[in-house]
LODRENDO-736855 format. One record per atom (N, C-alpha, C): x, z, y. Coordinates in steps of 0.05 Angstrom, whole numbers, plus 5000, padded with zeros to 4 digits. Each point is the difference from the previous one (the first is absolute). Layout:
<sites>
XZY...
</sites>
This chain:
<sites>
196521936285500249715000498749875025498850175017498749895024501949975023502450104998501949975022500649715005500449925026500449715006502749894990501950184995502649934987500550204978500649914976500650184978503050014996501150244996502850034995500550144973501849894985500650124973503049944994500950124978502749974991500249964970501949834992500649974972502850104994500350194982502650104993501649804985502549965007501849814986501650164979499949914975501450154979503050055005501249815015502950035006500550145027497950125011500450155025498649885024498850175016498649915024497149924995498749895021497249924998499649735014497949864991498949785016497650115015500149965027497850085017498149775004497450044995498049795002498050055023499749805017498050025021497949784995497550084999497849814994498050005023499749775013498049965020497350024986498250175010497650074984497449975016499549755008497449955013499049734991499149994976499249744988497749865015498250165012497749885014500949825023502250085013501049845023502449834992500449964973502349864990502650135009499950275000502350175007501049955029498249925017500749975029501150265011502149975016501350245011498550145022499450254997498950165021502350165012499350135023502150175013500950234981498150114986500750224981501849904978499649764990501749894979502849965010500249895024502749965012501550275003498650205011501250265004500950124973498349994980500750114974502449864988500049745001502349854989502550055015499950015026502450045016501250284994498450204999501050274995501150034972498649884980500950034973502549844994500249765011502449844996502450135013499750135023502250145013500950234983498050144988500750234982501549914975498949784988501349904976502849905005500549895024502649895007502150235000499150245006501950235001499950164975498649914979499850154975501949874980502150144992502049894982498949934973497850134992498849944974498749734999499149905022498649745001502149774999499949844979501949794996498849735009497449984999498649745005497250065010499149855020497250025009498649754990497650034990498349784990497450005016499549785014497749985018498049804989497450084999498049824988497350055013498149824994497350035009498150074977497950155006498150084979498249764994499349964975498149784992501549744997498649814990501249744993499749785021498650065023499449795019502149975022501250225009501749995023502250214999502349925010502050215006499250135026499649835021499150105026499249765017497550015009498849785015500650025030501750185008500850025028499250265013500350015027499150245014496950005003499050235006497150035003499249905027499649735003499449885026497250075010498250074981497350095008500350255018501650194990500550255015501449945026502049824999501549945025498149875021498249844991498149885019498250215013499050184984498350215012501550175020502550064994501750155018500549855026500549744997500549835024497549985018497750004987497549985016499350255016501450234993499550255014500849985029502249865005501149995027500849715007498049825004500649725004501949955024502149854995501949945022502050215006499650244988501950225005501650084976501750205002501550104977498350074977500949934976498650074975501850184984500250255008502150184990499950034970497750044988499850044971501049764985499049765008500849764986502949935004501050055024502849945006501850194984499150254996501550194984500049924971497849894990499949904972502249794996500149805019501949784996502950115003500450185018502750115002500950144975498250164988500750134975500349814976498349795000500249804979502749865002500949945024502549865004502350194992499750265005502050194991500350004970497749994987499949994971501449754989499449775012501249754991503050015005500950115023502850015006501550184980498650234993501250184980500449854973498049844992500349864974502349805001500349865022502249815003502850144998500150255008502550145001500250244981498349994979499850234982502650044985500750254995502650074988499949994969497649944989499749984971498549754993500349904975498549764992497050055001498549805008497150015000499049754986498650034978498749784987497149995010499149785010497249975009498749794982497650084990498549834981497949855017500749765009498349855018497949834986498350124985497949864985497549965016498749774998497549955014500449945029498150085016500149935029502150165014501749865015502150135016499849875028498850135019499749895026500750195022500749895024500550175023501850244994498950245005501550244996501150034971498649894981500950014972502649844997500149775015502549844999502350155013499350155021502150165013501250204981498450124983501050194979501749854980498949784989501449854980502749895010500049895024502449875010502350195003499450265005502150195006501450124975498849964977501050134976502449854987501650154986502549884989499449824976498050064984499349844976497149935000499449755008497349915005498949834978498150114985498849864977497449865009499749754992497549855003499149914973497449964998498849934974498349745001498849944978498449754998497650015019499250245008497650035018500750065029502650015006500850065028498949795019498850095021499149825021500850125027501849865013501250105026499049835023499250135021499349855024500450175025500549865022500250135026497849885018497550104997497749875012499450095029502150115013499550135026499049815022500749754998499149815021497049985000498750054977497149974999498550245011501550225005498750245012501350075027501649815011501450045025501950235000501650014979502350184999502549834997502050094986502449844995501350124975501749844986501450114976502050215008499250254999501750225008501350134976500150264999501350164978502649884991501649905019502549884994499949704996497649885003499849714997501849855020500450115023501749885020502949994991500650144979502750014988500149824975498250054980500349854975498949725001498349935018499149725002502349815008501850115015502449835009501949954976499750164979501949974978499049834977497749885005498949814980501249725004499949844979501249735002498749835022501649855015498949825019498050125019497749875004497950095018497750144985500650104975497950124985498850255014501750165012499050245014498149935023500849815015498349915023497449894990500149844979497649884989498050214990501050204985498350214989498850175022501650055021499050175022497849865015500249745004498049855016497549934984500249974974497849904984498650204982501250244997498950204981499849904971501749804994500049884973500650214979498749994977500450184978502249904982501750184990502149934982499950174975501349914979500050144974502750114993500350094976502550124991502449815002499649754991502249805001500949965029498049995018500749965029501450245011499250244992501250255009503050014992500649914976502849994991501549805017498949775004501349795016500550095029498050145011500250085028501750255004500950124979501650245003498450265004497449994993498350235003499950174974501049894978499950134974502549954985500550174980502549984985499649924971497750064989499649954971497149954994499549814982497349954990499650134973497950164998499250134975497049974996499150054975497250004995498950295005497650015010498850275005499850164975499649864978499750134973502650144992502249945012502650124993500550265015498350085018500650225017500750264986498450084980500550244985502749994986500749774988502549974986502450015020499649885023502150005021500550295009497950155005500450285008501450164979499349964975501350144978502949934998500749755004502849914999501650115024498750015023501450115023500450304997498150134987500250294995502350064981500749824982502050054980502949945010500349895024502649935010501650255007502749974999501850215007500949975029498750135018500649985028502450175008501749885017502450155009499650145026498049915015499650115027501449835021501649814992501249815018498149775005499249965025497849815006500749724991502449915005500849734993500049964969501150194986500249984971497250014987498450195010497350034989498349755006500349895024498549765007500749774981502549974994500949794981498850054972499950254992498950074974497049934999498650065021497149945001499649705000501549865016499749715001500449874973502150094986500649904973497650054981498850235002497850074982497549825007499549975026497749835009500349724991502549895001500549734992499549964970500550204984499449984971497049964996498450135015497149964997499249745012501349925021499449745013500449774981501950024983500549794980497749964980498350214998497849994982497349945014500049995026497649965015498949724998497449975000498749744998498049955023498949775000497949935020500950025029502449925005501049995028498549785015498850065023498449805013501649775012498749775004501349775012500550065030502449925009500850065027498549835021499850115024498849855022502249945022501650205006501849975022502249794995501450044978502349824995499249704998497849934986499249725000499149895027499250185018499149925027502150045021502550074992502050075020500549785020500249754991500549785019497949975020497450004992497949965019499750245018500550254989499950245017502049985023502549914993502149975020499249795021498849784991499249795018497750105019498250154989497750095016500950215020501850184993500650235016502650005015501449775000502549985014499649995030502150105015499949985029499050255013499950005027499350245015497449965016498549794993497549945014497750094983498850235005497950114983497549825001499549875023497749825002500349774981502449894999500549774982499850084971501150234993500050104973497150044990498450135017497250054993498549734997500549815017498749744998500849864974502550024992500949884975498550114976499850275000498650134977497149945000498850015024497149955003499349714992501949825003499449724994500949904972500750194983500749934973497649864986500649784988498049864983501149994972498850174982501150024974497950114981500249924974498250114980501350244986502350095011501450244990498550255008498850144980498350235006501550235014502550044992501550225013500549945029500749755007500449925027497450025016497849924987497450015013499250285008500650194982499350285005501850115023502549925001501750085021499049895027499249754999498949875024497550155010498350084982497650155007500750275012502050134989500950255011500949985029501549805006500949955027497649945018498249834991497749925017498250245006499950194981498350235004501350225016502549975006501550215014499550005030500850225012499750045029502249845015499349835019502049855015502050195014498950225010501750205013502050124980499050074976501750114980502149804991499349754997502049794993502350015020499350025025502150015021501850244998498850244996501750244999501550014973498949904979501449984974502549835003499749775012502249815004502250125017499150135022502050125019501450244987498650164984501250224986502149914981499549784985501949894982502549905015499649875022502349915016501750235010498750205010501450235013501550174979499050004975501150184980502149874982500649755005501749854981502750124995501250135021502750114997500050314999497750124999499850295001500650144973501250245001500350154976497450154994499950144978497450114990498950215020501750175010499150205019498849885025501449805010499049865024497449854994499749904976497649864992497650195001500350244988497750184999499450115028502050035017499450085028498449785014500849754996498749775013497149974989499750044974497349974988498150215011501150255005498250215010499149935029501749885016499349925026497649804998500349804984498049794998497450114989500150154978497550104988498650195018501450165016498750195018498549855022501249785009498649845021497649854988500349914975497849864987497650194997500550254992497950194996498450055026501249965023498750055025498549755010500149794984498749755008497649944982497849895009497649974983500249794978502149835001500249784980500250114971501550224996500350114974497450114989498650165016497450114991498049784993500049795015498249774995500849864974502649974995500949874976499250154975500450265000499250174977497050004997498550015022497149994998499049754985501049775009499149754989500749954971502450094993501049944973499350224980500150255008499850224981497650195004498850005024497850195004497349854998499449835018497549834999500349774980502549924996500749784981498649745007499449955025498849755008502049775003502650085001502249815003499749825024498850105021499749855025501050175023502650065001501150175021499749865027499450165020499949905028502650055013502049834995502650045011500149985030501950135012500250005030500649715010501549854984500749725008499149814977498849795008499049814980502249824988502149955016502249834991502750125008502049904986502750095006500949935028499249775009500849915027499150185022497850154995498950185021501650265002501750064981501450254999502649975016500150105024502449985017502250184991502549935007502350164992499950285013499050025024499950265014498250194985497849894988498250174984501450114976501549834986501450084976502350205007501449945021502350175008499250295003497650055009499250285006499950174974499649874977499950144975502750114991502149905013502750084992501350205020498450105018500950205019499450284989502150174996499550264988497950165016498050114987497950155014500650295005502450084993500950285005502950005009500950225013502850015010502150014978499350124977501850034977498649914975501249824985498849914975499950244979497650054989499850224980501849974976501149764995501849954978502949985008500650095024502749985011502050174983498950204986501850184984500349914971499149774993500349914972502950014991
</sites>
């Protein structure tokens, strides 16, 4: 039980098995380590080629989190080994993580992911790629990368564009937290269930008669999940849909300076908007600029091109001190007073930002996706 990812199988009475992968690091809220990524990638590839496996079920150990993201503590330490230069180990982690996410998006078999509790960063990358995405009454999703001088990666450059209106841009810039209702509205989830239904859901999925045809089996699974959804209670009140008009007004246009000023100048007693405003104010001005530019550059890209572009940006970020400082202030020393390279957005010149988008190697490590 000490392995960072647990793998098991449930035999289906009508033939085949359900393969279960459990992220198993409760102390870190199941944050992804390099070992976890490697284990998942290898096992999922093996299951994809195993005719006995009819369905993959992905979950997190414990009741607090599915996955709180990548292990940024470890990434920071690796980045500090060679300041300003290549960070081979950390860059390899991100490349493999993106390979895993890409595999999930293109998996040949149905994957049910149980997105209960905290789902952030790398955890959202896992959830977003699965074919059947379950969220619960305790699901809390966020992309808080602006606050540690990173950016919404793991495919965020793809799925943020597919949210209604300017929701994707707003979430990326503010690190605003969303719930199950919001995830359904934003296209990040497919079905709302109660966490207490998990054992019953697994038993019902185990009893299905799988044909081995991906489309037919996916429809069968969806039908079964919807039966349980009809019985689910305590669905949280939405944030995104009621705020859609103001989000569009705040984030419209191509002037990032103007957008940031609009959000920073919000005067409201709306607690959700206030927290979003605080997220933006606490973020790195440099990161705000590269987040905005990455979203602009990726708007028309397919998934493979997105992951290639994300690896360019993250590799350059790892070589810059802003990321290490952001993690230090928020997660290591927890003083929440990062010493950002630039005090204001106006100080961040376009030439500075452009350098983060220049590939740091002759061939992208994900060119073979």
